C-alpha positions as CSV (number, residue, x, y, z in Angstrom):
1,M,121.9,84.5,89.7
2,K,120.2,83.1,92.3
3,A,119.3,84.7,95.6
4,S,121.0,81.8,97.7
5,E,124.4,82.7,95.7
6,I,124.0,86.3,96.5
7,R,123.5,85.8,100.2
8,E,126.6,84.2,100.5
9,L,128.6,86.9,99.5
10,S,130.5,89.7,101.6
11,R,129.3,93.6,101.6
12,S,132.2,94.4,99.2
13,E,131.8,91.6,97.2
14,L,128.2,92.8,96.6
15,E,129.2,96.4,96.1
16,T,131.9,95.1,93.1
17,R,129.1,92.6,91.5
18,I,126.6,95.7,91.6
19,S,128.7,97.8,90.0
20,E,129.8,95.2,87.3
21,V,126.2,94.3,86.5
22,K,124.9,98.0,86.1
23,K,127.9,98.5,83.8
24,N,126.8,95.5,81.7
25,L,123.3,97.0,81.8
26,F,124.5,100.2,80.4
27,N,126.4,98.8,77.7
28,L,123.2,96.5,76.8
29,K,121.1,99.7,76.5
30,F,123.6,101.4,74.2
31,Q,123.6,98.2,72.2
32,K,119.7,98.4,72.1
33,A,119.9,101.8,71.0
34,S,122.1,101.0,68.5
35,G,120.6,98.1,67.0
36,Q,123.0,95.6,67.8
37,L,121.2,93.7,71.0
38,D,120.9,90.0,70.2
39,N,118.7,89.2,73.2
40,P,116.7,91.6,74.7
41,M,115.9,89.5,77.6
42,K,119.7,89.9,79.0
43,I,118.4,93.7,80.1
44,R,115.4,92.1,81.9
45,N,117.6,89.6,83.7
46,L,120.3,92.3,84.5
47,K,117.8,94.5,86.0
48,R,116.4,91.6,88.3
49,D,120.0,90.6,89.2
50,V,120.4,94.3,90.1
51,A,117.3,94.1,92.4
52,K,118.4,90.8,94.0
53,I,122.0,92.4,95.2
54,E,120.5,95.5,96.3
55,T,117.8,93.7,98.4
56,V,120.3,91.2,99.8
57,A,122.8,94.3,100.6
58,R,119.6,96.0,102.4
59,E,119.1,92.8,104.3
60,L,122.5,92.8,105.6
61,E,122.3,96.5,106.5
62,L,119.2,96.0,108.4
63,G,120.7,92.7,110.0
64,I,117.9,90.6,108.7
65,K,118.4,86.9,108.3
66,T,116.4,85.0,105.9
67,A,115.1,81.6,106.8
68,K,116.3,78.8,104.6
69,P,113.5,77.1,103.2
70,A,112.9,73.6,104.8
71,K,113.4,70.7,102.3
72,K,110.6,68.6,101.7
73,S,111.0,65.0,103.6
74,V,111.0,62.0,101.4
75,K,107.6,60.5,103.0
76,T,105.7,64.1,101.5
77,R,107.2,63.5,97.9
78,E,106.4,59.9,98.0
79,A,102.8,60.8,99.4
80,K,102.4,63.3,96.5
81,K,103.6,60.9,93.9
82,T,101.0,58.3,95.0
83,K,98.5,60.7,95.2
84,A,99.2,61.6,91.7
85,V,99.0,57.9,90.8
86,K,95.7,57.4,92.4
87,E,94.3,60.3,90.5
88,T,95.1,59.2,87.3
89,E,94.0,55.5,88.1
90,E,90.3,56.9,89.1
91,K,89.8,59.1,86.2
92,P,89.3,56.2,83.6
93,K,87.2,54.5,86.4
94,Q,84.9,57.4,86.4
95,E,84.8,57.9,82.9
96,K,83.7,54.3,82.5
97,D,80.8,55.0,85.2
98,K,79.8,57.9,83.2
99,T,79.3,56.4,79.9
100,K,77.5,53.3,81.5
101,A,75.0,55.7,83.2
102,V,74.4,57.5,79.9
103,K,74.1,54.2,78.6
104,K,71.6,53.2,80.6
105,A,69.7,56.3,80.3
106,A,69.4,56.0,76.6
107,K,68.1,52.4,76.9
108,K,65.6,53.8,79.6
109,E,64.5,56.4,76.9
110,K,64.2,53.8,74.1
111,A,62.0,51.6,76.2
112,Q,59.6,54.4,77.2
113,E,59.1,55.0,73.3
């Protein structure tokens, strides 16, 4: 369950949702104790859902409005793509330069001997 989905719910819906999630959590704990639980990650996820719902409920109580994250513009996405492409193109060049330098150093050593 995403926080953005939870924020769209009203207070009464939040209360009903939190009671449902807590009942499910309670049942999963019994299944765990009896050894019938298939996926123990379900407990962890439900605990997180409870925390998210309670956080949003508290935000509503206090009147806190959360800002929606700004969408990245097309230009920034393209800039990141081109930067990644440039980096991948530069790596082989740098490796070639290193190998050339190593070969030159080896030739100088041989010439001195």
